[in-house]
N, C-alpha and C positions, 0 to 999 in steps of 0.2 A: 504493500500500500504506500509506504513512504517513498520507495523507489519510483512508483507510478507518479506520485505528486511531484517529485523532483524532476523527473523526465519531462512532464507536461509543462512545469514552470520554466524549465530551461528552454524548451521549444518556443513557448509563447514570449519569453523574454527576448529571444533571438529575433522574433518577428517584430517586436516593438523597437528594438535597437536598429533594425534595418530601416524602419521608418525614419528614425532620426538621421541615419547616415544618408538617406535620400533627401533629407531636408535639413542640412547643416545650419540653416538660418535659425533653427531652434536654439542652438548653442550660442550663435552669434548674438541673437536678440537678448538672450539671458545675461550675457556678460557686458553688453553695451552700457546699461544703466549703472552697474557698479563701477565700471572703469571711468565713466563720465563723472560720477560722484567723487572718485579718488582724485581725478584731475582738478575738479572744482575745489575740493577741500585742501589739497596739497598746495596748489598754485595760486588760489584766490583767497580762501577763507582761513587756511591753516595758520598763517602768520599772525592772525589777530586772535587766535584761540589760545588761552593759557590752560595747559593741562596739569601744571604743577609737577611735571616730570621733565627730565633732561633728554629723554629719548626723542627721536624725530617724530614729527606728527604722523607720517605715513605708518610708522610702527604702532602708534597709539590707535589709529582709526582702522587699521586693516581687519582686526577681528569683527568689527561691526559690518564692514564691507562684505566679508565672507558670508555673514548671516543674511545680508540683503541679497547676495547672489543666489543663495539657496531658496529664499522666499520667492524670488523671481522665477526660479527654475521649476518649482513644484506646481506653479500655475499651469504649466503645460501638461502635467499629469492629469489634472482635473479636466483640461480641455480634451486630451486624447481619450480619456475614459468616457466623457460625455459623448464624443463622436462615435465611439464603439457601441455605446448603448443605443443611440439614435439610429445608427446604421444597421442594426439588427445582428451585429457580430456576436453579441452575447447569446441571443436566441439560437444562432447557428452552433455556437460552442456547446450549448445545453443538449443539442441533439447528437453530440459526439461523445465517445467514451473517454472524456478527460476529467481530471479532478477540478471541481468547481473553484476551489480556493486558488488554483494556479493562475486563473485569469487575473485576479487582483494582484497577486504577488508578482506577476510578470510586469505589471505597470509600476509597482513599487520598486522592484530591482532596477528597472530601466531608469527610474528617477534617480536612484542612488548613483548609477554609473554616469548618467548625463551631468549630474550636479558635481561629481568629482572632477570631471573634465573641465567644467566651467570654473570651479575653484582653482584648478591648476593654472588655467589661463590668467585668472585674476591675480594669483600670487606671482606669476611670471611678470605681469605688468608692474606689480608693486615692487618687485626687485629692480626693475628698470628705473622706477621712481625714487629708489633709495632705501627700500625696506631691507633691513639687515637683522639677523638674529644669530645668537650663538647657541640656540636650543639644541639639546642632545637628540639622538635618534629616538630615545624613549619619549622625550617631550613631543617630538613631531608625531609619534604614534598616538600619544594621548590627544593631541589636537585633532588628528584624523578621526579618532574614535568619537570624540565629541561632535565633530561636524557630521559624521555618518549618522549618529544617533539623532542629531537635530534634523537631518534630512528625512530620516524615517518617521519621526514624529510629525513633521509638517506634511510629508507625503500622505500619511494616513488621513490627515485633515483634508488634503486635496481629494482623496478618494471619496470622502463624505460629500464634498462639494460636487464632484463629478457625478455621483450617483443621484444626488437630490436636486441638481440644478434643472431649471426649465428651459434655459437658453444657453447658447455658447458663451455669451458675455457673462452670464451669471456663474458659469462654471469656473471661469478664471478670475472673476472679480474678487473672490474671497481672499486672494493673496495680497490685495492692496493694504489692508490693516497690518498684515505681517511684515510687509516691506517698510511701512511707516514706523512700526514699533521700535526699531533700533534708534530712531531719532529722539525718542523719549527714554533714553537709557544712558549708560556711561560710555556708549560707543564712540561719541564724537566730542563730548565735553564732560568734565567731572560733574557728578550729580549735585555736589554741594554748591555749584554755581547757579542752580535752578531755584525758582521760588518754592516755598515750603510744600504746598500740596503736590506740585509737579515732581519735586525731589523725592517725596515719599513714594509716589507711584513708581518713579524710575528705579528707586532702590529695591522695591519689592516685586518688580515684574521679572519674568524669567530671563530676558535678554541680558540684563546687567550682570547677573552671576555668570552667565555663559561667556560674555565678552571679557569680564575680568579674569576668568580662569584661563582663557586662551591667551590673553595679553600677558599674564604672569608666566605661562609656559614658554612663550616666545622670549620673554625677558629674563628667563632663568631665575625667577623669583618664586617664593613660596605661594602656593595657591590658597592656603588657609582653608576656611570653611566654604569658600566660593564653589569649589568643585563639587562638594556634596550637595549644595543648593542647586547647582546646575544639573547634576545627575537626577536629583529628586524631581525637578521640574520636567526634564526631558522624558524620564521613564513614566512619570504620571500622565503627561500629555499623550505619550505613545500608547500606553495601555488603554486609556479612555477612548482615544480616537480609533484604535484598532477594534475594540469591542463594539463601538457604535457603528463603525463601517461594516463589520461583518453582519450585524443585525440588519442593517439597511440593505445590504447586498442580498441577503437571504429573502427579504421581503420582495425585492425587485424581481428575483428569478423564480419565486414560488408560484 
């Protein structure tokens, strides 16, 4: 049974990845906004922002840019899932001897692969702009693990959007708040520079602990309790989103 699920998931993931290879504009569109934001903040706004740190501003803001990259990328998962639903692909799959869960997991794994490619491109541009880190291999693995977990959590939210949306625009519009959330966090400015209520929200929302953890790993500093807060948020969102998505999917195909 497990082998059957893995084989079906692998086959359907290959199908989704081929769609992306045939339309590389998906990756290009995903990285355009984060790269434009990096250029804006580094060359226009960065000089006026006081972070209280001696590190370069591109080092300071890169973790937030990486999260924005992922938030932009998962919108395509909702979009592709919605098109499959509307195009009758799911009904066709139901008439075939394949594992039902493999259909969703194929979209999720495709999202992880596509977002890792986008992240690599953004980090490459950041290196050109002056990003430097002495992070160890273990620290890089930790950063990669956090980003993959963040991608999984947001992708399952995208699955919910793709399954419940009524229009194409509605399927991808869910990502707009996710893209905006890093701006009300420690991603671009320290939270203590914000007005009281905004600072409270920024300090207690998930993006701040995730950003602070990645920033500390890149800077070879202690992550403190931030990493546990980040993991708690990510695992909590992932579990709830996954459970809700599965229930919604079963209702759709029943």
